[in-house]
C-alpha positions in Angstrom: 111.0 118.7 61.8 113.1 115.9 63.3 114.6 118.3 65.8 111.1 119.3 67.0 110.0 115.7 67.3 113.1 114.8 69.4 112.5 117.9 71.6 108.9 116.8 72.1 110.0 113.3 73.0 112.5 114.6 75.6 109.8 116.8 77.1 107.3 113.9 77.4 109.9 111.6 78.9 110.9 114.3 81.4 107.3 114.9 82.4 106.6 111.2 82.9 109.7 110.8 85.0 108.7 113.8 87.1 105.3 112.4 87.7 106.6 109.1 89.1 106.5 108.8 92.9 109.6 108.0 94.9 108.9 105.8 98.0 111.1 105.0 101.0 110.8 101.2 101.1 113.1 100.1 103.9 115.5 101.2 106.6 118.5 99.0 107.5 120.3 99.5 110.8 123.6 97.5 110.9 126.1 97.4 113.7 129.8 96.8 112.9 132.2 97.0 115.8 131.1 100.2 117.7 129.6 101.9 114.7 126.0 101.8 113.4 125.2 102.3 109.7 121.8 103.5 108.6 120.8 102.6 105.1 117.6 104.2 103.5 116.4 102.3 100.5 114.0 104.0 98.0 112.8 103.7 94.4 115.2 106.3 93.2 117.8 108.7 94.7 116.3 111.4 97.0 117.8 114.7 98.2 119.1 114.4 101.8 119.9 117.0 104.3 121.6 116.0 107.6 121.5 118.0 110.8 123.6 117.0 113.8 121.8 118.4 116.9 123.7 116.6 119.6 126.4 113.9 120.1 123.7 111.3 119.9 121.0 112.9 117.7 121.0 113.3 113.9 118.0 114.6 112.0 117.7 113.4 108.3 115.5 115.5 106.0 114.5 113.8 102.8 113.0 115.8 99.9 111.0 114.4 97.0 110.2 111.1 98.8 107.2 109.5 100.5 107.0 106.7 103.0 105.8 103.4 101.6 102.7 102.0 103.4 104.6 98.8 104.0 108.0 100.0 105.0 110.5 97.4 106.3 113.0 98.0 109.1 115.9 95.5 109.2 118.2 95.2 112.2 121.6 93.5 111.6 123.7 92.7 114.6 121.6 94.9 116.9 120.2 93.3 120.0 118.6 96.2 121.9 116.5 98.8 120.2 115.1 101.8 122.1 112.4 103.8 120.3 
């Protein structure tokens, strides 16, 4: 009986965790020397796939994540930004 109750609790906890949305909240671009770091901040860890298409083009594919309606972009030590 106790085993069944524990199993049901784990299933309910798993279902509630699965239902929670994961949002991308902010993007931080930081320049150190000649390198630029890109930090993606979200509610929880998301799966990431990186594809390098060219010497100056990287595509990041995020799974299990949505963009927050009020996403912040922070530029540290970067003067000129071309979009």
